[in-house]
C-alpha positions as CSV (number, residue, x, y, z in Angstrom):
1,M,-44.6,-13.7,39.3
2,S,-45.6,-17.2,38.3
3,F,-45.9,-18.3,34.7
4,T,-49.7,-18.1,34.7
5,E,-49.7,-14.8,36.6
6,A,-47.2,-13.5,34.0
7,E,-49.4,-14.5,31.1
8,H,-52.4,-12.9,32.8
9,Y,-50.4,-9.7,33.4
10,C,-49.4,-9.5,29.8
11,R,-53.0,-9.9,28.6
12,Q,-54.2,-7.2,31.0
13,H,-51.5,-4.8,30.0
14,G,-51.5,-4.1,26.3
15,N,-53.5,-7.2,25.2
16,S,-50.2,-9.1,24.8
17,N,-48.8,-12.5,25.7
18,L,-45.6,-13.9,27.1
19,F,-42.9,-13.6,24.5
20,H,-42.6,-15.9,21.5
21,V,-39.1,-16.3,20.2
22,D,-39.5,-17.1,16.5
23,N,-35.9,-17.4,15.3
24,A,-32.2,-17.2,16.3
25,L,-32.0,-13.5,15.3
26,E,-34.8,-12.5,17.6
27,N,-33.4,-14.7,20.4
28,S,-30.0,-13.0,20.1
29,F,-31.7,-9.6,20.2
30,L,-33.5,-10.5,23.4
31,K,-30.4,-12.0,25.0
32,D,-28.5,-8.8,24.3
33,R,-31.2,-6.8,26.1
34,L,-31.5,-9.1,29.1
35,R,-27.7,-9.5,29.9
36,P,-27.6,-6.2,31.9
37,Y,-30.1,-7.9,34.4
38,K,-27.4,-10.3,35.6
39,D,-29.3,-12.4,38.0
40,A,-32.8,-12.2,36.5
41,Y,-34.7,-15.1,35.0
42,W,-37.4,-14.2,32.5
43,W,-40.4,-16.3,31.3
44,V,-40.7,-17.4,27.7
45,G,-44.2,-18.3,26.6
46,L,-43.6,-22.0,26.2
47,T,-44.9,-24.9,28.3
48,D,-44.8,-28.7,28.2
49,E,-47.5,-29.0,30.8
50,D,-49.7,-31.2,28.6
51,I,-47.0,-33.7,27.5
52,E,-43.6,-33.8,29.1
53,G,-40.9,-32.8,26.6
54,V,-43.4,-31.5,23.9
55,W,-43.2,-27.7,24.1
56,K,-46.0,-25.5,22.9
57,W,-46.8,-21.8,23.0
58,Y,-49.1,-21.3,25.9
59,D,-51.4,-18.9,24.1
60,T,-51.7,-20.6,20.7
61,D,-51.0,-24.3,21.6
62,E,-48.6,-24.4,18.6
63,M,-45.2,-26.1,18.6
64,P,-42.3,-23.6,18.3
65,S,-40.2,-23.4,15.1
66,F,-37.1,-22.4,17.2
67,T,-35.9,-23.1,20.7
68,D,-32.6,-22.4,22.6
69,F,-32.7,-24.8,25.5
70,M,-29.5,-25.6,27.3
71,P,-28.4,-29.1,26.3
72,G,-30.2,-31.6,28.4
73,D,-32.7,-29.1,29.8
74,S,-35.7,-29.2,27.5
75,G,-37.8,-31.8,29.4
76,D,-37.7,-34.9,31.5
77,H,-38.1,-32.9,34.6
78,T,-41.5,-33.8,35.9
79,N,-42.4,-30.6,37.7
80,E,-40.6,-28.1,35.4
81,D,-43.1,-27.4,32.7
82,C,-42.4,-23.7,31.8
83,A,-39.6,-22.2,29.8
84,A,-37.4,-19.3,31.0
85,F,-34.3,-17.3,29.9
86,A,-31.5,-18.2,32.4
87,P,-28.8,-15.7,33.3
88,G,-26.2,-18.4,34.4
89,A,-26.4,-20.0,31.0
90,D,-25.9,-16.8,28.9
91,Y,-29.7,-16.5,28.7
92,R,-30.2,-19.9,27.0
93,W,-33.5,-21.4,28.0
94,V,-34.2,-23.8,30.8
95,D,-37.3,-25.5,32.0
96,A,-38.5,-24.2,35.3
97,V,-41.2,-24.8,37.8
98,C,-44.2,-22.8,36.7
99,S,-44.9,-21.4,40.2
100,A,-41.4,-19.9,40.3
101,Q,-41.3,-16.1,40.8
102,L,-39.6,-14.8,37.6
103,F,-39.7,-11.6,35.5
104,V,-42.2,-11.0,32.8
105,L,-41.4,-10.4,29.1
106,C,-44.6,-9.5,27.2
107,E,-45.0,-9.3,23.4
108,A,-47.8,-7.6,21.6
109,R,-48.4,-9.2,18.2
110,G,-49.3,-6.8,15.4
111,N,-52.5,-7.3,13.4
112,E,-52.9,-6.3,9.8
113,C,-54.8,-3.0,9.7
114,G,-56.3,-3.5,6.3
115,A,-54.7,-0.4,4.8
116,T,-54.5,0.1,1.1
117,I,-51.6,1.7,-0.6
118,V,-52.6,4.0,-3.4
119,G,-50.3,5.4,-6.0
Protein backbone atom coordinates (compact mmCIF):
# COMPACT_ATOMS: atom_id res chain seq x y z
CA MET A 1 0.00 0.00 0.00
CA SER A 2 1.06 3.62 -0.41
CA PHE A 3 2.75 5.59 2.37
CA THR A 4 -0.42 7.47 3.39
CA GLU A 5 -2.52 4.30 3.13
CA ALA A 6 0.04 2.54 5.34
CA GLU A 7 -0.05 5.31 7.95
CA HIS A 8 -3.86 5.22 7.92
CA TYR A 9 -3.79 1.41 8.24
CA CYS A 10 -1.53 1.64 11.30
CA ARG A 11 -3.81 4.20 12.97
CA GLN A 12 -6.87 2.04 12.34
CA HIS A 13 -5.23 -1.15 13.61
CA GLY A 14 -3.94 -0.76 17.12
CA ASN A 15 -3.79 3.05 17.25
CA SER A 16 -0.20 2.92 15.99
CA ASN A 17 1.93 4.67 13.36
CA LEU A 18 4.48 3.73 10.75
CA PHE A 19 7.65 2.64 12.49
CA HIS A 20 10.08 5.16 14.01
CA VAL A 21 13.66 3.89 14.14
CA ASP A 22 15.25 5.67 17.09
CA ASN A 23 18.79 4.26 17.12
CA ALA A 24 21.26 1.83 15.52
CA LEU A 25 20.35 -1.03 17.87
CA GLU A 26 16.65 -0.80 17.00
CA ASN A 27 17.53 -0.52 13.30
CA SER A 28 19.70 -3.65 13.49
CA PHE A 29 16.91 -5.54 15.29
CA LEU A 30 14.42 -4.63 12.55
CA LYS A 31 16.81 -5.49 9.72
CA ASP A 32 17.35 -8.95 11.22
CA ARG A 33 13.58 -9.52 11.23
CA LEU A 34 13.06 -8.20 7.69
CA ARG A 35 15.86 -10.15 5.95
CA PRO A 36 13.76 -13.34 5.53
CA TYR A 37 11.42 -11.30 3.29
CA LYS A 38 14.04 -11.11 0.54
CA ASP A 39 12.27 -8.94 -2.03
CA ALA A 40 10.04 -6.84 0.22
CA TYR A 41 10.33 -3.10 0.70
CA TRP A 42 8.88 -1.75 3.98
CA TRP A 43 7.82 1.80 4.82
CA VAL A 44 9.64 3.78 7.51
CA GLY A 45 7.57 6.63 8.99
CA LEU A 46 9.81 9.40 7.55
CA THR A 47 9.02 11.91 4.83
CA ASP A 48 10.73 14.91 3.26
CA GLU A 49 7.55 16.00 1.50
CA ASP A 50 7.59 19.53 2.95
CA ILE A 51 11.26 20.38 2.25
CA GLU A 52 13.34 18.17 -0.04
CA GLY A 53 16.17 16.52 1.94
CA VAL A 54 14.79 17.53 5.37
CA TRP A 55 13.39 14.31 6.83
CA LYS A 56 10.72 14.37 9.55
CA TRP A 57 8.54 11.77 11.21
CA TYR A 58 5.16 11.86 9.48
CA ASP A 59 3.08 11.64 12.66
CA THR A 60 5.04 14.06 14.89
CA ASP A 61 6.76 16.41 12.40
CA GLU A 62 10.01 15.94 14.39
CA MET A 63 13.42 15.41 12.81
CA PRO A 64 14.92 11.95 13.40
CA SER A 65 17.83 11.43 15.78
CA PHE A 66 19.00 8.45 13.69
CA THR A 67 18.85 7.51 9.99
CA ASP A 68 20.32 4.69 7.91
CA PHE A 69 19.96 5.92 4.33
CA MET A 70 22.12 4.41 1.62
CA PRO A 71 24.90 6.84 0.68
CA GLY A 72 23.52 9.38 -1.77
CA ASP A 73 19.91 8.29 -1.29
CA SER A 74 18.53 10.61 1.38
CA GLY A 75 17.11 13.33 -0.81
CA ASP A 76 17.52 15.29 -4.00
CA HIS A 77 15.06 13.03 -5.80
CA THR A 78 12.16 15.35 -6.52
CA ASN A 79 9.31 12.83 -6.39
CA GLU A 80 10.78 10.41 -3.83
CA ASP A 81 9.56 11.83 -0.53
CA CYS A 82 9.02 8.77 1.67
CA ALA A 83 11.56 6.47 3.35
CA ALA A 84 11.65 2.69 3.08
CA PHE A 85 13.77 -0.31 4.09
CA ALA A 86 15.30 -1.69 0.84
CA PRO A 87 16.13 -5.40 0.48
CA GLY A 88 18.79 -4.94 -2.21
CA ALA A 89 20.73 -2.66 0.13
CA ASP A 90 20.74 -5.01 3.14
CA TYR A 91 17.67 -3.14 4.37
CA ARG A 92 19.35 0.24 4.51
CA TRP A 93 16.92 3.05 3.83
CA VAL A 94 16.09 4.60 0.48
CA ASP A 95 13.81 7.43 -0.50
CA ALA A 96 10.84 6.16 -2.49
CA VAL A 97 7.85 7.51 -4.34
CA CYS A 98 5.11 7.79 -1.70
CA SER A 99 2.53 6.16 -3.99
CA ALA A 100 4.65 2.98 -4.30
CA GLN A 101 2.96 -0.18 -3.07
CA LEU A 102 5.17 -1.34 -0.19
CA PHE A 103 4.70 -3.37 2.98
CA VAL A 104 3.58 -1.86 6.27
CA LEU A 105 5.55 -1.87 9.52
CA CYS A 106 3.49 -0.38 12.36
CA GLU A 107 4.65 0.61 15.83
CA ALA A 108 2.47 1.23 18.87
CA ARG A 109 4.13 3.69 21.21
CA GLY A 110 3.66 2.98 24.91
CA ASN A 111 2.12 5.56 27.19
CA GLU A 112 2.89 5.92 30.84
CA CYS A 113 0.13 4.30 32.81
CA GLY A 114 0.55 6.38 35.95
CA ALA A 115 1.14 3.35 38.17
CA THR A 116 2.73 3.81 41.56
CA ILE A 117 5.23 1.36 43.05
CA VAL A 118 4.58 0.72 46.71
CA GLY A 119 7.07 -1.00 48.98
